[in-house]
Each structure stands twice: as structure tokens, then as C-alpha cells.
N, C-alpha and C positions, 0 to 999 in steps of 0.2 A: 712528339710523344705517342707513347703506345698505350692503347687502352686495355683494361682487363676490367670485366664485368666479374666480380668477386662471388657473387651468388651462385652463378653457374660454373665459375672455375673449379678445378678439382682442388678440394681442400682436404688435407690431412690433419687430424688430431692426435697429437702424442699424449699418452697418459698411461697410468698404471690402474690396476684393477681395484684397488683399495679406495681410489678417489670417487666414491659413488656421489657426493655432493657436487663435485665439479661436473661429474657426468650431467647430471639434471641442469645443471645450469647451462651448460654447453648445448644441450638438446633444445633448451628454450630458446637459446640465442639464434641456433640454426633456423628454427621454426619461425621465430619473429622476423627475421631478415631473409627469408627465403631461400638459404643454402640448400641446394639440392644434390650435390655431388660431393659428400663428405665420405672419407675412409678414415676409420680408426685403427691406430697403431698402438696396441696395449702390451707395454713392457712387463718384464717381470720384476718383482721385489727383490732388491739385492740390500746386503748390509751397508755398502757405500752406495748412497743415493746417486751420486755423481757417475759411478760405474754403470749402474743400471740405466740412467739417463743417455749415457754415451752409447750404449747397445742399442737403445731405441732410436737415437738418432742416425746410426749406421743402418739400422733396418730400413728406416724411412728413406734415406737417400739411396738405398740399393732397390726399393721396391717400386718408388715413383719416379715420374719423369717430368721435367721442367716443361711448361709452366705449371706450378702448383702452389697453393698458399699453405704454409706451416703454421700452426697454432698448437701452442702448449695448453694444457687443460685449465690452466690459470689465467689465460688470457681474457680480459674483460673490454668490452667496447667502450670507446670515447665519444663525445658529442661530434667531434670531427668527421666520424665516419661516414662514407657515402659508399654506395654500390659499385659505382665505376671509379676506377682510379686511373690517371695518367701517368705513366712512367716515362722517364728519359729514354730515348731509343736505344742509347749505349749502355743501358743498366744490365749488369749481369745479375744482380741481386738487389731486391729492395725490401728494407726493413720498415714495417708499418708501426712499429712500436719502438721507442728509443729508450735509452738508458744514461744515467749521468757518469758511469764509470767507464774508463778505459782499462785495457788489459794490463798496462804496466806504469802507469803513472797516475797522479791525481789532475784532474782538469777542472780546478776551481772557477775558471771563467767561462766554462762551457756553456753553463746555463744560469741565469741571473738568479734563479730562485733556489738554486743548490747552496747547501750549506757545508756538510762535511762529505768526503767521497772516500771509501775505502780504498787503499792503495794495494793493489796485488803486486806482489814482488817478483814480477816477470820481465823486467827491463832487460835482462841479460838475453833472453831468448827472442827479441825484437830486432829485426834488421829493416831499415828504411833506405831508399835511393839516396845515393851521394847529393850533396848540396842541401838537403833538409835542414832546417835549423835546429830541430829537435824533434823527437817523436810525438804526435798529435792524435787527438781523440777524432777529429774530423776536420774538414776544411769546407769552405764556401763552394758553391757552384753558380753556373749562370741560370740554373733551372729554378725558377720561382718554386718555393715550398720544399726545396730538397737540400740537404747536406750531403756531402761524399763521406763516407765512413773510412776511417784509416786504422782504428781499433778499438771499436766499441763492444762492450760485453752486452748480454742480452740476447735471447733468443725466443720470445714469446710469440712473435708474429712476423714471419719472414716470407716474402713472396720470391720464389726460385725462378729465374727468367731463363738463364743459360743453361742449357744440359751440359755443355762442357764444364762451366764453372761449378756445376752441382757435383760433377763427378771428382773435380780436383778437391773440394771440400771433403767429400766421402774419402779421398785417398788420404788427405790430411788426417782426418779422424783414425783411419786404420793404421796409420803409421805413427802416430803420437801416443807412445807407451808411458806417458807420465801421470795419466789418471786426472788430468786437469779437466775442469768442466767443459762439456762440448762447446759451450758459448765463447769460453776463452779462447779455445783452439782456433775458432772462426774469427774471432777478433784480432788474434796475432797475425792473420793473413789477409785480412781485409784490404789493406793497402795494394797489395798485388793485383786487385781486380777493381772492376768499377761497381761499387757497393754504395747504394743510396739510402737515405733514411730520411722519413717526413719530419719537417720542422715541427708540425702539428700532429702529435701521434694519434693513431686510430685505435690503438690498443694499448693497455697497460697490463701490467702483470700483478694479478690480485692474489699475492700469497702470504700476505701479513708482513712481509720483509721488504718487499721491493715495490710496495705500491706507489709511494710518494716519488721515488727516483725514476720511475718509468712512466710518470704523467707530467714530466717537465716539458714545457714548450721552449724551443730554442729561440732566443732573443738576442743573442750576444753577437760579438763579432768573431772574426776569423780566429781560430784557435791553432797555432802552430809552435 
């Protein structure tokens, strides 16, 4: 396992200028938990929110080098949080917060507390290795406390570890001209790399829409 001390690790906050309430909350979080190496990426306001967010994601991946912690401005800390995180040695990317939705299907059994999951009609864009029974949201791993992501949406707390894979995701964003949300672009290609997610999330998305589905703790069985 590889250790990262989050308060001293380079942290990048993705935000827009209008979100002043979120800015105050983030400053309080950084102060309370002793984060000392924080950079802000302030995106421009756009008519299409997802277009502006994609621009901001590209700017972030172009401007900073792994390893770094990526936080959206609506990311809020959960009780499981610790200053030091042990990540599997082979990890390219580690999500420190999860989501109950996949990029192309419903995953009703993925988390026991889940009720309804919105289906994004993107299945035709997803390709998986031969022999897989069907597309999956995630699968189990040999690493305690972690699942391996295959196609999970959500991008509120991401630890970028591999510089090469970071550049690959940047390339994917730049070459995807469909105007999908950037976390969906990420999700559609997670299976190609070693992308882990905490079973007990350390951060959730407090935006008034995804609060519940990003606080779910994985307790189920393998979903394939």
C-alpha cells in the first residue's frame, strides 16, 4: 500500500466565482483539517453548466501533475475521513467518494441502501473486454476497504496518482465532443485503468441533488 498525507498533498479545488457560500465552507474545511497546499481553479460561468465544468476539468488536468487531490467545491467531509490514506500500490486513480450510478446502466444491487438510480442512456458508447458477462459498475478486489471501478459517475473527490493515466483522461476529455459531463467521460473509460474507490466514502457531494447517493457505503456483493 502507498501512503498519502492529504493535508500536505497538493490539493486542487474546482469552483466558479459565484459560489461564495461554498468558498467559505471550503476555507473552513481546509483550516480545520490543516490543508496547507491548496490551489484554486476558478472556472468561467457558461450557459451550459456541464460545458463550463468540462473546461475547468481540462484546465486542472493540464495545470497540475499527479499526485494531487481533486475536490469539487461541493465536496463535504464524512466521519470516515483520516489524514493519511493507504492506497493499493497498483492504483492509477483513487476515488475518495463514490456514487450509486454507473454511466450506462442501473446498478440496483450495487449498494443495499440504494432505491432508484437514474439510468444514463450511454450503453452504446461503452466497450468492455471479451468474456465479461455484462457491463458492471464496479467489482471486488483483494484490498480491504476498496472496490475497483469499472464505470461509476461522480467526480467530487479524486486522488490522481499516475501521471500517465492523468494525461490519458485529459486526452479523453479533449477528444470527446459530445458535451457529456466530465465525470461521465471518466466513467466510460475507468475499466481501462486501475481505478479504485473507497467502500466507506470520505467525501460526499453536498449539492442538494446527490447528497444521499454519494453517502452510500458499499456492503453488497460483486456486481457484474
